[in-house]
Backbone as JSON Lines, residues from 0, in Angstrom:
{"i":0,"aa":"M","n":[-2.27,-18.77,-7.78],"ca":[-1.4,-18.91,-7.05],"c":[-2.37,-20.09,-5.99]}
{"i":1,"aa":"F","n":[-1.9,-21.26,-5.73],"ca":[-2.39,-21.81,-4.79],"c":[-1.77,-21.09,-3.33]}
{"i":2,"aa":"L","n":[-2.05,-21.51,-2.02],"ca":[-2.03,-20.66,-0.85],"c":[-2.3,-22.32,0.17]}
{"i":3,"aa":"T","n":[-1.77,-22.25,0.98],"ca":[-1.54,-23.11,1.53],"c":[-1.13,-23.07,3.4]}
{"i":4,"aa":"N","n":[-1.46,-24.14,4.2],"ca":[-0.46,-23.46,5.39],"c":[-0.14,-25.32,5.57]}
{"i":5,"aa":"I","n":[-0.12,-26.35,5.11],"ca":[0.45,-27.13,4.74],"c":[1.41,-27.03,4.4]}
{"i":6,"aa":"E","n":[2.21,-28.39,4.67],"ca":[3.93,-28.56,3.38],"c":[4.35,-28.44,2.08]}
{"i":7,"aa":"D","n":[2.69,-28.52,2.1],"ca":[2.67,-29.44,-0.13],"c":[1.56,-28.75,-0.04]}
{"i":8,"aa":"V","n":[1.17,-28.98,-1.81],"ca":[-0.1,-28.51,-1.93],"c":[-0.98,-29.63,-2.77]}
{"i":9,"aa":"P","n":[-1.93,-30.86,-1.68],"ca":[-2.17,-31.99,-1.95],"c":[-2.8,-32.5,-3.23]}
{"i":10,"aa":"G","n":[-1.82,-33.44,-3.98],"ca":[-2.44,-33.76,-5.69],"c":[-1.54,-33.18,-6.81]}
{"i":11,"aa":"K","n":[-0.77,-32.33,-6.13],"ca":[0.65,-31.48,-6.67],"c":[1.68,-31.87,-5.99]}
{"i":12,"aa":"T","n":[2.97,-31.74,-6.75],"ca":[4.14,-32.22,-6.93],"c":[4.9,-31.21,-6.27]}
{"i":13,"aa":"I","n":[5.74,-30.39,-5.35],"ca":[6.81,-29.54,-5.7],"c":[8.1,-30.08,-6.29]}
{"i":14,"aa":"T","n":[8.18,-28.92,-7.91],"ca":[9.44,-29.59,-8.01],"c":[10.28,-28.27,-8.15]}
{"i":15,"aa":"V","n":[10.52,-27.11,-7.45],"ca":[11.38,-26.22,-6.94],"c":[10.84,-25.34,-6.29]}
{"i":16,"aa":"C","n":[11.49,-25.12,-4.58],"ca":[11.77,-23.99,-4.1],"c":[12.21,-22.85,-4.16]}
{"i":17,"aa":"H","n":[11.86,-22.03,-4.43],"ca":[12.04,-20.78,-4.71],"c":[12.42,-19.52,-3.46]}
{"i":18,"aa":"G","n":[12.28,-20.03,-2.29],"ca":[12.95,-19.12,-0.49],"c":[11.51,-18.96,0.04]}
{"i":19,"aa":"I","n":[11.79,-18.41,0.65],"ca":[10.76,-17.43,1.91],"c":[10.23,-16.33,0.75]}
{"i":20,"aa":"V","n":[9.57,-16.19,0.67],"ca":[8.08,-14.89,0.79],"c":[7.53,-14.36,1.6]}
{"i":21,"aa":"S","n":[7.22,-12.92,2.07],"ca":[6.29,-12.31,3.27],"c":[5.68,-10.82,2.18]}
{"i":22,"aa":"G","n":[4.77,-10.48,3.31],"ca":[4.14,-9.6,2.43],"c":[4.08,-9.01,4.42]}
{"i":23,"aa":"S","n":[3.24,-7.52,4.49],"ca":[3.06,-6.97,5.18],"c":[2.62,-5.53,4.69]}
{"i":24,"aa":"T","n":[1.96,-4.7,5.89],"ca":[0.72,-4.04,5.74],"c":[0.84,-3.32,7.6]}
{"i":25,"aa":"V","n":[1.08,-2.33,7.56],"ca":[0.76,-1.22,8.71],"c":[-0.54,-0.21,8.99]}
{"i":26,"aa":"R","n":[-1.75,-0.69,9.81],"ca":[-2.65,0.39,9.87],"c":[-2.9,0.6,10.46]}
{"i":27,"aa":"A","n":[-3.62,2.09,11.29],"ca":[-3.8,2.78,12.26],"c":[-5.47,3.21,12.35]}
{"i":28,"aa":"K","n":[-5.42,2.99,12.73],"ca":[-7.15,2.74,13.7],"c":[-7.6,4.81,13.23]}
{"i":29,"aa":"H","n":[-8.89,3.89,13.12],"ca":[-9.74,5.5,12.38],"c":[-10.72,6.1,13.23]}
{"i":30,"aa":"V","n":[-10.98,7.12,13.89],"ca":[-11.39,7.78,14.93],"c":[-12.97,7.23,14.62]}
{"i":31,"aa":"G","n":[-13.32,7.37,13.72],"ca":[-15.3,7.08,13.79],"c":[-15.17,5.73,14.39]}
{"i":32,"aa":"R","n":[-14.09,4.65,13.55],"ca":[-14.21,3.37,14.84],"c":[-13.7,3.2,16.08]}
{"i":33,"aa":"D","n":[-13.19,4.48,16.11],"ca":[-12.42,4.25,17.04],"c":[-13.95,4.51,18.42]}
{"i":34,"aa":"I","n":[-14.81,5.13,18.01],"ca":[-16.12,6.2,18.73],"c":[-16.8,5.04,18.63]}
{"i":35,"aa":"M","n":[-16.99,4.16,17.97],"ca":[-18.1,3.59,17.92],"c":[-17.64,1.79,18.72]}
{"i":36,"aa":"A","n":[-15.87,2.02,18.59],"ca":[-15.42,1.19,19.51],"c":[-15.63,1.32,21.02]}
{"i":37,"aa":"S","n":[-15.73,1.89,21.72],"ca":[-15.81,2.66,23.32],"c":[-16.46,2.51,23.04]}
{"i":38,"aa":"F","n":[-18.33,2.81,22.67],"ca":[-19.32,1.83,22.81],"c":[-20.3,0.8,22.86]}
{"i":39,"aa":"K","n":[-18.93,-0.18,22.29],"ca":[-18.98,-1.79,22.28],"c":[-18.07,-1.65,23.51]}
{"i":40,"aa":"N","n":[-17.34,-1.37,24.19],"ca":[-16.28,-1.8,25.32],"c":[-18.0,-1.57,26.8]}
{"i":41,"aa":"I","n":[-18.33,-0.53,26.24],"ca":[-19.71,-0.98,27.49],"c":[-20.97,-1.58,27.27]}
{"i":42,"aa":"F","n":[-21.48,-1.22,26.23],"ca":[-22.25,-2.51,25.94],"c":[-22.08,-3.97,25.2]}
{"i":43,"aa":"G","n":[-20.84,-3.61,24.81],"ca":[-20.31,-5.32,24.57],"c":[-20.63,-5.5,23.05]}
{"i":44,"aa":"G","n":[-20.03,-6.35,22.18],"ca":[-20.15,-7.4,21.25],"c":[-18.9,-7.09,19.76]}
{"i":45,"aa":"E","n":[-19.33,-7.02,18.91],"ca":[-18.53,-7.12,18.24],"c":[-17.83,-5.99,17.67]}
{"i":46,"aa":"L","n":[-16.27,-6.08,17.24],"ca":[-15.78,-4.5,17.36],"c":[-16.37,-4.86,15.42]}
{"i":47,"aa":"K","n":[-17.2,-4.67,14.18],"ca":[-16.98,-4.79,13.15],"c":[-16.03,-3.76,12.72]}
{"i":48,"aa":"G","n":[-15.9,-2.65,12.62],"ca":[-14.92,-1.77,12.05],"c":[-13.67,-2.5,12.08]}
{"i":49,"aa":"Y","n":[-13.35,-3.11,13.19],"ca":[-11.8,-3.45,13.08],"c":[-11.86,-4.98,12.77]}
{"i":50,"aa":"T","n":[-12.65,-5.29,12.84],"ca":[-12.91,-7.24,11.82],"c":[-13.02,-6.55,10.32]}
{"i":51,"aa":"E","n":[-12.98,-5.38,9.94],"ca":[-13.0,-5.0,8.64],"c":[-11.89,-4.66,8.46]}
{"i":52,"aa":"L","n":[-11.0,-3.49,9.17],"ca":[-9.54,-2.89,8.46],"c":[-8.47,-4.5,9.59]}
{"i":53,"aa":"L","n":[-8.69,-5.75,9.77],"ca":[-7.77,-6.41,9.54],"c":[-8.49,-6.89,8.74]}
{"i":54,"aa":"G","n":[-9.4,-7.32,8.63],"ca":[-9.43,-8.35,7.26],"c":[-8.56,-8.07,5.5]}
{"i":55,"aa":"E","n":[-8.96,-6.19,4.96],"ca":[-8.3,-5.9,4.35],"c":[-6.53,-6.07,4.91]}
{"i":56,"aa":"S","n":[-6.48,-5.24,6.21],"ca":[-5.14,-5.6,6.04],"c":[-4.56,-6.91,6.06]}
{"i":57,"aa":"R","n":[-5.04,-8.14,5.98],"ca":[-4.63,-9.44,5.81],"c":[-4.88,-9.87,3.74]}
{"i":58,"aa":"E","n":[-5.79,-9.53,3.38],"ca":[-5.81,-8.94,2.48],"c":[-4.36,-8.23,1.7]}
{"i":59,"aa":"Q","n":[-4.53,-7.81,2.35],"ca":[-3.39,-6.16,1.1],"c":[-1.44,-7.34,1.86]}
{"i":60,"aa":"A","n":[-1.52,-7.48,2.5],"ca":[-0.78,-8.5,2.44],"c":[-0.52,-10.25,2.03]}
{"i":61,"aa":"I","n":[-1.72,-10.45,1.74],"ca":[-1.8,-11.49,0.87],"c":[-1.09,-11.0,-0.52]}
{"i":62,"aa":"D","n":[-1.55,-9.96,-0.71],"ca":[-1.19,-9.45,-2.4],"c":[0.03,-9.44,-2.47]}
{"i":63,"aa":"R","n":[0.45,-8.68,-1.53],"ca":[1.78,-8.34,-1.77],"c":[2.79,-9.96,-1.67]}
{"i":64,"aa":"M","n":[2.51,-10.78,-0.59],"ca":[3.63,-11.76,-0.71],"c":[3.45,-12.58,-2.0]}
{"i":65,"aa":"K","n":[2.09,-12.99,-2.4],"ca":[2.0,-13.15,-3.76],"c":[2.53,-12.47,-5.37]}
{"i":66,"aa":"G","n":[2.61,-11.04,-4.94],"ca":[3.85,-10.63,-6.13],"c":[5.01,-10.85,-5.69]}
{"i":67,"aa":"Q","n":[5.17,-11.11,-4.51],"ca":[7.26,-11.17,-4.38],"c":[6.91,-13.11,-5.15]}
{"i":68,"aa":"A","n":[6.27,-14.16,-4.25],"ca":[6.05,-14.86,-5.26],"c":[6.2,-15.17,-6.82]}
{"i":69,"aa":"Q","n":[5.43,-14.42,-6.85],"ca":[5.2,-14.52,-8.7],"c":[6.53,-13.82,-9.67]}
{"i":70,"aa":"Q","n":[6.84,-12.94,-8.77],"ca":[7.8,-12.62,-9.15],"c":[9.98,-13.54,-9.4]}
{"i":71,"aa":"M","n":[9.55,-14.06,-8.2],"ca":[10.38,-15.47,-7.63],"c":[10.42,-16.63,-9.4]}
{"i":72,"aa":"G","n":[8.89,-16.73,-10.13],"ca":[8.4,-17.53,-10.32],"c":[8.16,-18.75,-10.21]}
{"i":73,"aa":"A","n":[7.32,-18.73,-8.69],"ca":[6.45,-19.79,-8.49],"c":[4.78,-18.99,-8.13]}
{"i":74,"aa":"N","n":[4.38,-20.74,-8.19],"ca":[2.6,-21.05,-8.7],"c":[1.96,-21.11,-7.74]}
{"i":75,"aa":"A","n":[3.08,-21.25,-5.94],"ca":[2.33,-21.74,-5.09],"c":[2.66,-21.45,-4.06]}
{"i":76,"aa":"I","n":[2.05,-20.84,-2.7],"ca":[3.17,-20.54,-1.61],"c":[2.61,-21.82,-0.2]}
{"i":77,"aa":"V","n":[3.27,-22.62,-0.04],"ca":[3.07,-23.49,1.5],"c":[3.42,-22.83,2.46]}
{"i":78,"aa":"N","n":[2.9,-23.72,3.5],"ca":[3.31,-23.26,4.89],"c":[3.03,-21.58,5.79]}
{"i":79,"aa":"V","n":[1.66,-20.88,4.8],"ca":[1.35,-19.84,5.21],"c":[1.44,-20.12,6.66]}
{"i":80,"aa":"R","n":[2.18,-18.22,6.8],"ca":[1.3,-18.0,8.33],"c":[1.47,-17.15,9.02]}
{"i":81,"aa":"F","n":[0.57,-16.64,9.67],"ca":[0.11,-14.52,10.01],"c":[0.89,-14.33,11.35]}
{"i":82,"aa":"S","n":[1.12,-13.5,11.74],"ca":[1.4,-12.95,12.65],"c":[1.0,-11.06,12.98]}
{"i":83,"aa":"T","n":[1.1,-10.79,13.81],"ca":[0.42,-8.85,14.45],"c":[1.15,-8.65,15.19]}
{"i":84,"aa":"S","n":[1.57,-7.26,15.19],"ca":[1.65,-7.4,16.24],"c":[1.72,-5.41,16.06]}
{"i":85,"aa":"S","n":[1.43,-5.21,17.58],"ca":[1.4,-3.73,17.6],"c":[3.06,-2.96,17.07]}
{"i":86,"aa":"V","n":[3.13,-1.54,16.56],"ca":[4.14,-0.81,16.83],"c":[3.9,0.64,16.61]}
{"i":87,"aa":"A","n":[2.68,0.68,17.44],"ca":[2.61,1.59,17.73],"c":[1.73,2.21,18.54]}
{"i":88,"aa":"A","n":[1.43,3.23,19.37],"ca":[-0.56,3.27,19.6],"c":[-1.12,3.57,19.08]}
{"i":89,"aa":"G","n":[-2.06,2.74,18.19],"ca":[-3.0,2.68,17.7],"c":[-2.89,2.4,16.19]}
{"i":90,"aa":"A","n":[-1.29,1.84,15.95],"ca":[-1.43,1.17,15.28],"c":[-0.78,0.23,14.84]}
{"i":91,"aa":"A","n":[-1.25,-1.58,14.0],"ca":[-0.69,-2.67,13.92],"c":[-0.22,-3.28,13.14]}
{"i":92,"aa":"E","n":[0.7,-3.93,12.83],"ca":[1.24,-4.76,11.55],"c":[0.74,-6.1,11.7]}
{"i":93,"aa":"I","n":[0.19,-6.55,10.54],"ca":[0.01,-7.7,9.57],"c":[0.96,-8.51,8.76]}
{"i":94,"aa":"Y","n":[1.27,-9.2,9.35],"ca":[2.8,-9.52,8.33],"c":[2.49,-11.25,8.22]}
{"i":95,"aa":"V","n":[2.25,-11.84,6.72],"ca":[2.35,-12.99,6.48],"c":[3.35,-13.64,5.3]}
{"i":96,"aa":"Y","n":[3.59,-14.22,5.85],"ca":[5.21,-15.01,5.3],"c":[4.59,-17.2,4.84]}
{"i":97,"aa":"G","n":[5.46,-17.27,3.82],"ca":[5.18,-18.51,3.58],"c":[6.55,-18.82,2.73]}
{"i":98,"aa":"T","n":[6.58,-20.13,2.03],"ca":[7.8,-20.56,1.2],"c":[6.9,-20.95,-0.66]}
{"i":99,"aa":"A","n":[7.91,-20.33,-1.25],"ca":[7.68,-20.19,-2.89],"c":[7.63,-21.55,-2.85]}
{"i":100,"aa":"V","n":[6.98,-21.74,-3.58],"ca":[7.11,-23.28,-5.0],"c":[6.6,-23.11,-6.03]}
{"i":101,"aa":"T","n":[7.27,-23.53,-7.74],"ca":[6.46,-24.3,-8.08],"c":[6.31,-26.06,-7.63]}
{"i":102,"aa":"V","n":[4.46,-26.12,-8.46],"ca":[4.39,-26.9,-8.45],"c":[3.82,-28.02,-9.19]}
{"i":103,"aa":"E","n":[3.65,-28.92,-9.8],"ca":[3.39,-29.52,-11.26],"c":[2.4,-30.54,-10.74]}
C-alpha cells in the first residue's frame, strides 16, 4: 500500500478514486511514564515514554486506515494527514485520514 501526503503517487497514474479513509486510536497516559515525565519537567529533556506512545498510536491509526482502504479495493492512499486532540484528562486521540485510490 502506497502512502503519500501529496496528491498523487510519483510515477503512477490514479485510475480509481475510492473515497476518504481514516483511522484513529485514543490512548491514555501510563502512571510510570507520568512519573518519569515529572522528572523531565524539572530537569528538561525528551519525554521518551510519550514519544514511544505517540509513535505506537500513529502506527495503529495508520494500520486501521490501510485496512479500510484495502476493503475498498485501493492500493494507495494520497493526501494523508494527521491530527491529534485531547479527549479527556490524560488521554489523546491520534487521527489519520486520506483519499483511497487505485494506481497503476
